[in-house]
TORKOL-4160 file (C-alpha; in steps of 0.2 Angstrom, whole numbers, padded with zeros to 4 digits, m for minus):
355
<pt num="1" X="0038" Y="0609" Z="0977"/>
<pt num="2" X="0054" Y="0614" Z="0986"/>
<pt num="3" X="0057" Y="0619" Z="1004"/>
<pt num="4" X="0061" Y="0638" Z="1004"/>
<pt num="5" X="0072" Y="0644" Z="1018"/>
<pt num="6" X="0077" Y="0661" Z="1023"/>
<pt num="7" X="0094" Y="0668" Z="1019"/>
<pt num="8" X="0099" Y="0668" Z="1037"/>
<pt num="9" X="0094" Y="0650" Z="1038"/>
<pt num="10" X="0105" Y="0646" Z="1023"/>
<pt num="11" X="0120" Y="0656" Z="1030"/>
<pt num="12" X="0117" Y="0646" Z="1047"/>
<pt num="13" X="0116" Y="0630" Z="1038"/>
<pt num="14" X="0132" Y="0634" Z="1028"/>
<pt num="15" X="0143" Y="0636" Z="1044"/>
<pt num="16" X="0148" Y="0618" Z="1042"/>
<pt num="17" X="0158" Y="0622" Z="1027"/>
<pt num="18" X="0175" Y="0630" Z="1028"/>
<pt num="19" X="0171" Y="0644" Z="1016"/>
<pt num="20" X="0156" Y="0651" Z="1007"/>
<pt num="21" X="0157" Y="0660" Z="0990"/>
<pt num="22" X="0145" Y="0671" Z="0981"/>
<pt num="23" X="0140" Y="0672" Z="0963"/>
<pt num="24" X="0130" Y="0687" Z="0959"/>
<pt num="25" X="0117" Y="0689" Z="0944"/>
<pt num="26" X="0107" Y="0704" Z="0938"/>
<pt num="27" X="0094" Y="0702" Z="0951"/>
<pt num="28" X="0107" Y="0709" Z="0963"/>
<pt num="29" X="0106" Y="0726" Z="0954"/>
<pt num="30" X="0088" Y="0725" Z="0950"/>
<pt num="31" X="0084" Y="0724" Z="0968"/>
<pt num="32" X="0092" Y="0741" Z="0970"/>
<pt num="33" X="0086" Y="0750" Z="0955"/>
<pt num="34" X="0072" Y="0740" Z="0946"/>
<pt num="35" X="0068" Y="0755" Z="0934"/>
<pt num="36" X="0085" Y="0756" Z="0926"/>
<pt num="37" X="0094" Y="0739" Z="0928"/>
<pt num="38" X="0080" Y="0728" Z="0921"/>
<pt num="39" X="0089" Y="0724" Z="0905"/>
<pt num="40" X="0098" Y="0710" Z="0897"/>
<pt num="41" X="0113" Y="0719" Z="0889"/>
<pt num="42" X="0119" Y="0736" Z="0883"/>
<pt num="43" X="0117" Y="0731" Z="0865"/>
<pt num="44" X="0099" Y="0727" Z="0867"/>
<pt num="45" X="0096" Y="0744" Z="0875"/>
<pt num="46" X="0106" Y="0754" Z="0863"/>
<pt num="47" X="0096" Y="0766" Z="0851"/>
<pt num="48" X="0102" Y="0764" Z="0833"/>
<pt num="49" X="0088" Y="0773" Z="0825"/>
<pt num="50" X="0098" Y="0788" Z="0819"/>
<pt num="51" X="0112" Y="0776" Z="0812"/>
<pt num="52" X="0103" Y="0761" Z="0805"/>
<pt num="53" X="0118" Y="0755" Z="0796"/>
<pt num="54" X="0126" Y="0751" Z="0813"/>
<pt num="55" X="0114" Y="0737" Z="0816"/>
<pt num="56" X="0121" Y="0729" Z="0800"/>
<pt num="57" X="0139" Y="0732" Z="0806"/>
<pt num="58" X="0136" Y="0721" Z="0821"/>
<pt num="59" X="0126" Y="0708" Z="0811"/>
<pt num="60" X="0140" Y="0707" Z="0798"/>
<pt num="61" X="0154" Y="0705" Z="0812"/>
<pt num="62" X="0143" Y="0692" Z="0821"/>
<pt num="63" X="0145" Y="0701" Z="0838"/>
<pt num="64" X="0137" Y="0712" Z="0850"/>
<pt num="65" X="0153" Y="0719" Z="0856"/>
<pt num="66" X="0154" Y="0738" Z="0854"/>
<pt num="67" X="0173" Y="0738" Z="0855"/>
<pt num="68" X="0175" Y="0726" Z="0840"/>
<pt num="69" X="0162" Y="0736" Z="0830"/>
<pt num="70" X="0171" Y="0753" Z="0833"/>
<pt num="71" X="0188" Y="0746" Z="0830"/>
<pt num="72" X="0183" Y="0738" Z="0813"/>
<pt num="73" X="0174" Y="0754" Z="0807"/>
<pt num="74" X="0190" Y="0764" Z="0811"/>
<pt num="75" X="0201" Y="0751" Z="0803"/>
<pt num="76" X="0190" Y="0751" Z="0788"/>
<pt num="77" X="0190" Y="0770" Z="0786"/>
<pt num="78" X="0209" Y="0769" Z="0785"/>
<pt num="79" X="0210" Y="0755" Z="0773"/>
<pt num="80" X="0197" Y="0761" Z="0761"/>
<pt num="81" X="0208" Y="0774" Z="0752"/>
<pt num="82" X="0220" Y="0760" Z="0748"/>
<pt num="83" X="0209" Y="0747" Z="0742"/>
<pt num="84" X="0194" Y="0757" Z="0735"/>
<pt num="85" X="0201" Y="0775" Z="0732"/>
<pt num="86" X="0186" Y="0779" Z="0721"/>
<pt num="87" X="0175" Y="0777" Z="0737"/>
<pt num="88" X="0181" Y="0790" Z="0749"/>
<pt num="89" X="0163" Y="0793" Z="0754"/>
<pt num="90" X="0163" Y="0776" Z="0762"/>
<pt num="91" X="0178" Y="0780" Z="0772"/>
<pt num="92" X="0170" Y="0796" Z="0778"/>
<pt num="93" X="0154" Y="0787" Z="0783"/>
<pt num="94" X="0164" Y="0773" Z="0793"/>
<pt num="95" X="0173" Y="0787" Z="0802"/>
<pt num="96" X="0157" Y="0796" Z="0806"/>
<pt num="97" X="0148" Y="0780" Z="0811"/>
<pt num="98" X="0163" Y="0775" Z="0823"/>
<pt num="99" X="0161" Y="0792" Z="0832"/>
<pt num="100" X="0142" Y="0789" Z="0833"/>
<pt num="101" X="0144" Y="0772" Z="0840"/>
<pt num="102" X="0155" Y="0778" Z="0854"/>
<pt num="103" X="0142" Y="0791" Z="0858"/>
<pt num="104" X="0128" Y="0778" Z="0858"/>
<pt num="105" X="0139" Y="0767" Z="0869"/>
<pt num="106" X="0141" Y="0782" Z="0881"/>
<pt num="107" X="0123" Y="0787" Z="0882"/>
<pt num="108" X="0117" Y="0769" Z="0884"/>
<pt num="109" X="0129" Y="0766" Z="0899"/>
<pt num="110" X="0123" Y="0783" Z="0907"/>
<pt num="111" X="0105" Y="0779" Z="0904"/>
<pt num="112" X="0106" Y="0763" Z="0913"/>
<pt num="113" X="0116" Y="0768" Z="0928"/>
<pt num="114" X="0116" Y="0780" Z="0942"/>
<pt num="115" X="0129" Y="0794" Z="0939"/>
<pt num="116" X="0138" Y="0794" Z="0956"/>
<pt num="117" X="0138" Y="0784" Z="0972"/>
<pt num="118" X="0128" Y="0798" Z="0980"/>
<pt num="119" X="0113" Y="0794" Z="0970"/>
<pt num="120" X="0111" Y="0779" Z="0982"/>
<pt num="121" X="0107" Y="0782" Z="1000"/>
<pt num="122" X="0120" Y="0777" Z="1014"/>
<pt num="123" X="0107" Y="0765" Z="1021"/>
<pt num="124" X="0106" Y="0755" Z="1006"/>
<pt num="125" X="0125" Y="0753" Z="1005"/>
<pt num="126" X="0126" Y="0748" Z="1023"/>
<pt num="127" X="0112" Y="0735" Z="1020"/>
<pt num="128" X="0122" Y="0728" Z="1005"/>
<pt num="129" X="0138" Y="0728" Z="1015"/>
<pt num="130" X="0129" Y="0718" Z="1028"/>
<pt num="131" X="0124" Y="0705" Z="1015"/>
<pt num="132" X="0141" Y="0704" Z="1008"/>
<pt num="133" X="0149" Y="0702" Z="1025"/>
<pt num="134" X="0143" Y="0683" Z="1025"/>
<pt num="135" X="0155" Y="0681" Z="1011"/>
<pt num="136" X="0169" Y="0694" Z="1013"/>
<pt num="137" X="0167" Y="0698" Z="1032"/>
<pt num="138" X="0180" Y="0694" Z="1045"/>
<pt num="139" X="0172" Y="0677" Z="1049"/>
<pt num="140" X="0172" Y="0670" Z="1032"/>
<pt num="141" X="0187" Y="0670" Z="1020"/>
<pt num="142" X="0176" Y="0668" Z="1004"/>
<pt num="143" X="0176" Y="0676" Z="0987"/>
<pt num="144" X="0163" Y="0686" Z="0977"/>
<pt num="145" X="0160" Y="0683" Z="0959"/>
<pt num="146" X="0149" Y="0695" Z="0949"/>
<pt num="147" X="0142" Y="0692" Z="0931"/>
<pt num="148" X="0136" Y="0710" Z="0931"/>
<pt num="149" X="0146" Y="0725" Z="0923"/>
<pt num="150" X="0137" Y="0739" Z="0933"/>
<pt num="151" X="0146" Y="0748" Z="0947"/>
<pt num="152" X="0135" Y="0744" Z="0962"/>
<pt num="153" X="0146" Y="0730" Z="0969"/>
<pt num="154" X="0161" Y="0741" Z="0967"/>
<pt num="155" X="0153" Y="0756" Z="0975"/>
<pt num="156" X="0147" Y="0746" Z="0989"/>
<pt num="157" X="0164" Y="0739" Z="0993"/>
<pt num="158" X="0172" Y="0757" Z="0992"/>
<pt num="159" X="0158" Y="0764" Z="1004"/>
<pt num="160" X="0167" Y="0761" Z="1020"/>
<pt num="161" X="0163" Y="0777" Z="1028"/>
<pt num="162" X="0144" Y="0775" Z="1031"/>
<pt num="163" X="0138" Y="0785" Z="1046"/>
<pt num="164" X="0132" Y="0770" Z="1057"/>
<pt num="165" X="0137" Y="0764" Z="1074"/>
<pt num="166" X="0141" Y="0747" Z="1068"/>
<pt num="167" X="0152" Y="0748" Z="1052"/>
<pt num="168" X="0154" Y="0733" Z="1042"/>
<pt num="169" X="0171" Y="0727" Z="1038"/>
<pt num="170" X="0174" Y="0718" Z="1021"/>
<pt num="171" X="0189" Y="0711" Z="1012"/>
<pt num="172" X="0189" Y="0722" Z="0996"/>
<pt num="173" X="0205" Y="0716" Z="0987"/>
<pt num="174" X="0201" Y="0714" Z="0968"/>
<pt num="175" X="0219" Y="0712" Z="0962"/>
<pt num="176" X="0222" Y="0730" Z="0957"/>
<pt num="177" X="0235" Y="0742" Z="0963"/>
<pt num="178" X="0245" Y="0758" Z="0960"/>
<pt num="179" X="0254" Y="0760" Z="0943"/>
<pt num="180" X="0272" Y="0759" Z="0948"/>
<pt num="181" X="0276" Y="0772" Z="0934"/>
<pt num="182" X="0262" Y="0784" Z="0940"/>
<pt num="183" X="0256" Y="0780" Z="0958"/>
<pt num="184" X="0246" Y="0796" Z="0958"/>
<pt num="185" X="0236" Y="0792" Z="0943"/>
<pt num="186" X="0217" Y="0793" Z="0942"/>
<pt num="187" X="0217" Y="0775" Z="0940"/>
<pt num="188" X="0225" Y="0759" Z="0947"/>
<pt num="189" X="0231" Y="0744" Z="0936"/>
<pt num="190" X="0228" Y="0725" Z="0937"/>
<pt num="191" X="0243" Y="0717" Z="0945"/>
<pt num="192" X="0243" Y="0702" Z="0935"/>
<pt num="193" X="0240" Y="0684" Z="0939"/>
<pt num="194" X="0253" Y="0684" Z="0954"/>
<pt num="195" X="0243" Y="0698" Z="0963"/>
<pt num="196" X="0226" Y="0691" Z="0958"/>
<pt num="197" X="0229" Y="0675" Z="0969"/>
<pt num="198" X="0225" Y="0685" Z="0984"/>
<pt num="199" X="0210" Y="0694" Z="0976"/>
<pt num="200" X="0193" Y="0692" Z="0984"/>
<pt num="201" X="0182" Y="0700" Z="0972"/>
<pt num="202" X="0180" Y="0696" Z="0953"/>
<pt num="203" X="0171" Y="0704" Z="0939"/>
<pt num="204" X="0169" Y="0688" Z="0928"/>
<pt num="205" X="0161" Y="0698" Z="0914"/>
<pt num="206" X="0171" Y="0714" Z="0916"/>
<pt num="207" X="0164" Y="0731" Z="0922"/>
<pt num="208" X="0161" Y="0749" Z="0917"/>
<pt num="209" X="0175" Y="0755" Z="0928"/>
<pt num="210" X="0188" Y="0743" Z="0920"/>
<pt num="211" X="0196" Y="0750" Z="0904"/>
<pt num="212" X="0208" Y="0741" Z="0892"/>
<pt num="213" X="0222" Y="0753" Z="0889"/>
<pt num="214" X="0231" Y="0741" Z="0877"/>
<pt num="215" X="0246" Y="0738" Z="0887"/>
<pt num="216" X="0237" Y="0736" Z="0904"/>
<pt num="217" X="0220" Y="0735" Z="0912"/>
<pt num="218" X="0215" Y="0751" Z="0921"/>
<pt num="219" X="0202" Y="0753" Z="0935"/>
<pt num="220" X="0196" Y="0770" Z="0936"/>
<pt num="221" X="0192" Y="0775" Z="0954"/>
<pt num="222" X="0178" Y="0786" Z="0960"/>
<pt num="223" X="0188" Y="0791" Z="0976"/>
<pt num="224" X="0202" Y="0799" Z="0965"/>
<pt num="225" X="0192" Y="0808" Z="0952"/>
<pt num="226" X="0174" Y="0811" Z="0959"/>
<pt num="227" X="0169" Y="0811" Z="0940"/>
<pt num="228" X="0152" Y="0806" Z="0934"/>
<pt num="229" X="0152" Y="0789" Z="0926"/>
<pt num="230" X="0147" Y="0797" Z="0909"/>
<pt num="231" X="0162" Y="0810" Z="0910"/>
<pt num="232" X="0174" Y="0796" Z="0915"/>
<pt num="233" X="0169" Y="0785" Z="0901"/>
<pt num="234" X="0169" Y="0799" Z="0888"/>
<pt num="235" X="0187" Y="0804" Z="0893"/>
<pt num="236" X="0193" Y="0786" Z="0892"/>
<pt num="237" X="0185" Y="0781" Z="0876"/>
<pt num="238" X="0192" Y="0798" Z="0869"/>
<pt num="239" X="0209" Y="0791" Z="0873"/>
<pt num="240" X="0205" Y="0775" Z="0864"/>
<pt num="241" X="0202" Y="0765" Z="0880"/>
<pt num="242" X="0186" Y="0754" Z="0880"/>
<pt num="243" X="0177" Y="0748" Z="0895"/>
<pt num="244" X="0180" Y="0729" Z="0897"/>
<pt num="245" X="0164" Y="0720" Z="0898"/>
<pt num="246" X="0158" Y="0704" Z="0890"/>
<pt num="247" X="0143" Y="0709" Z="0879"/>
<pt num="248" X="0141" Y="0695" Z="0868"/>
<pt num="249" X="0125" Y="0685" Z="0870"/>
<pt num="250" X="0128" Y="0666" Z="0870"/>
<pt num="251" X="0138" Y="0656" Z="0882"/>
<pt num="252" X="0151" Y="0651" Z="0869"/>
<pt num="253" X="0154" Y="0669" Z="0863"/>
<pt num="254" X="0156" Y="0674" Z="0882"/>
<pt num="255" X="0168" Y="0660" Z="0885"/>
<pt num="256" X="0178" Y="0665" Z="0869"/>
<pt num="257" X="0181" Y="0683" Z="0875"/>
<pt num="258" X="0185" Y="0677" Z="0893"/>
<pt num="259" X="0198" Y="0665" Z="0887"/>
<pt num="260" X="0206" Y="0679" Z="0876"/>
<pt num="261" X="0208" Y="0691" Z="0891"/>
<pt num="262" X="0220" Y="0688" Z="0905"/>
<pt num="263" X="0210" Y="0697" Z="0918"/>
<pt num="264" X="0194" Y="0688" Z="0914"/>
<pt num="265" X="0202" Y="0671" Z="0912"/>
<pt num="266" X="0210" Y="0673" Z="0929"/>
<pt num="267" X="0194" Y="0676" Z="0938"/>
<pt num="268" X="0186" Y="0661" Z="0928"/>
<pt num="269" X="0201" Y="0650" Z="0935"/>
<pt num="270" X="0199" Y="0656" Z="0952"/>
<pt num="271" X="0180" Y="0652" Z="0952"/>
<pt num="272" X="0184" Y="0635" Z="0945"/>
<pt num="273" X="0198" Y="0631" Z="0958"/>
<pt num="274" X="0186" Y="0636" Z="0972"/>
<pt num="275" X="0172" Y="0625" Z="0965"/>
<pt num="276" X="0184" Y="0610" Z="0966"/>
<pt num="277" X="0186" Y="0612" Z="0985"/>
<pt num="278" X="0176" Y="0599" Z="0994"/>
<pt num="279" X="0174" Y="0609" Z="1010"/>
<pt num="280" X="0167" Y="0625" Z="1002"/>
<pt num="281" X="0150" Y="0630" Z="0997"/>
<pt num="282" X="0143" Y="0642" Z="0985"/>
<pt num="283" X="0128" Y="0654" Z="0985"/>
<pt num="284" X="0120" Y="0660" Z="0969"/>
<pt num="285" X="0110" Y="0676" Z="0971"/>
<pt num="286" X="0099" Y="0685" Z="0958"/>
<pt num="287" X="0103" Y="0674" Z="0944"/>
<pt num="288" X="0091" Y="0664" Z="0933"/>
<pt num="289" X="0103" Y="0650" Z="0929"/>
<pt num="290" X="0100" Y="0654" Z="0911"/>
<pt num="291" X="0110" Y="0644" Z="0897"/>
<pt num="292" X="0119" Y="0660" Z="0891"/>
<pt num="293" X="0130" Y="0658" Z="0907"/>
<pt num="294" X="0133" Y="0640" Z="0906"/>
<pt num="295" X="0152" Y="0643" Z="0904"/>
<pt num="296" X="0151" Y="0648" Z="0922"/>
<pt num="297" X="0137" Y="0637" Z="0929"/>
<pt num="298" X="0144" Y="0621" Z="0922"/>
<pt num="299" X="0160" Y="0624" Z="0932"/>
<pt num="300" X="0149" Y="0623" Z="0947"/>
<pt num="301" X="0140" Y="0608" Z="0942"/>
<pt num="302" X="0157" Y="0599" Z="0938"/>
<pt num="303" X="0165" Y="0605" Z="0954"/>
<pt num="304" X="0167" Y="0596" Z="0971"/>
<pt num="305" X="0160" Y="0609" Z="0984"/>
<pt num="306" X="0147" Y="0602" Z="0995"/>
<pt num="307" X="0132" Y="0613" Z="0993"/>
<pt num="308" X="0124" Y="0625" Z="0982"/>
<pt num="309" X="0112" Y="0638" Z="0989"/>
<pt num="310" X="0101" Y="0646" Z="0976"/>
<pt num="311" X="0090" Y="0662" Z="0978"/>
<pt num="312" X="0072" Y="0662" Z="0972"/>
<pt num="313" X="0062" Y="0678" Z="0970"/>
<pt num="314" X="0043" Y="0677" Z="0973"/>
<pt num="315" X="0032" Y="0661" Z="0972"/>
<pt num="316" X="0043" Y="0646" Z="0970"/>
<pt num="317" X="0029" Y="0638" Z="0959"/>
<pt num="318" X="0031" Y="0652" Z="0946"/>
<pt num="319" X="0037" Y="0647" Z="0929"/>
<pt num="320" X="0053" Y="0656" Z="0931"/>
<pt num="321" X="0057" Y="0648" Z="0947"/>
<pt num="322" X="0052" Y="0631" Z="0941"/>
<pt num="323" X="0065" Y="0633" Z="0927"/>
<pt num="324" X="0079" Y="0639" Z="0940"/>
<pt num="325" X="0075" Y="0624" Z="0951"/>
<pt num="326" X="0076" Y="0612" Z="0936"/>
<pt num="327" X="0092" Y="0619" Z="0930"/>
<pt num="328" X="0100" Y="0618" Z="0948"/>
<pt num="329" X="0095" Y="0600" Z="0948"/>
<pt num="330" X="0103" Y="0598" Z="0931"/>
<pt num="331" X="0119" Y="0605" Z="0937"/>
<pt num="332" X="0119" Y="0594" Z="0952"/>
<pt num="333" X="0117" Y="0579" Z="0940"/>
<pt num="334" X="0133" Y="0583" Z="0932"/>
<pt num="335" X="0143" Y="0578" Z="0948"/>
<pt num="336" X="0153" Y="0562" Z="0950"/>
<pt num="337" X="0145" Y="0550" Z="0962"/>
<pt num="338" X="0159" Y="0553" Z="0975"/>
<pt num="339" X="0157" Y="0572" Z="0975"/>
<pt num="340" X="0138" Y="0574" Z="0977"/>
<pt num="341" X="0131" Y="0592" Z="0977"/>
<pt num="342" X="0117" Y="0596" Z="0989"/>
<pt num="343" X="0104" Y="0609" Z="0984"/>
<pt num="344" X="0095" Y="0622" Z="0995"/>
<pt num="345" X="0084" Y="0636" Z="0989"/>
<pt num="346" X="0081" Y="0652" Z="0999"/>
<pt num="347" X="0070" Y="0667" Z="0998"/>
<pt num="348" X="0079" Y="0681" Z="0989"/>
<pt num="349" X="0069" Y="0695" Z="0998"/>
<pt num="350" X="0074" Y="0689" Z="1015"/>
<pt num="351" X="0093" Y="0693" Z="1011"/>
<pt num="352" X="0088" Y="0712" Z="1012"/>
<pt num="353" X="0102" Y="0715" Z="1000"/>
<pt num="354" X="0098" Y="0734" Z="0999"/>
<pt num="355" X="0088" Y="0736" Z="1014"/>
């Protein structure tokens, strides 16, 4: 049985470290909207019942990545007239299925996400900013890493005008800035590794507001468009821009995609670098420490920072929490003797992330 402390006690205990960093899991979003965020991946939520062949496409390609499936279908439709001219119907079917898959992706995104920031009360954003201030506030030069690809963290960081007497100031630099060739565009672009060194917020698995435009990574901004998420995504996908998020299931698959994308890999390197700082500490909130994120968790285990604070939701004796505790101890066991990692567990509900 572990000694469970409160979040405020964990923060107070962590004052002895020079910086505290935060790693966010799906529990962060579930606490805000348990009715729509309680899912594992967009792929698992997608409805392929009207297009049963699409499930076979993903299986044949060995992926759960929508972009890979769509691009392969579109490429196949173009190549079929060359290599199988007598099977024009196959080319037509692939074109139709690619279009259907785009719409399924859009509807799955919209069905599992609030449309606009206004769907969430100011009080909840204010509470979340209070929570984040322990990591991004004026008194702590830390960084926040999220494994979620929803927009709740992004919306919270942008929600600076909440009507409260005690506004919460946060560092919101995420490495994106104006496009030099089009500074008034509806989006901003990733500034590359040089600009990323000063970033404080990292979407380790991408996010639904980050779109791969081929020659650059664009971040669509709510402030500049006021468009609903579904409309924004439909316009982008119509221009052959796809939301950047790591949808594959296993740790190895996720790690492969991260290593092949400059933005994702830069965030991964930033986390690794901070994990190797002996005078830092890390908080993990709303994450089950499941093996499919071992590509991230092992970096914490093999780091040098002094202490890991892990949130537990509900009874510490539950099966799920016992697994989290065991995994945390396993990560601590990866340390070299000269860089031991202390563990502490805090009650997730006492963090009052959303009020």
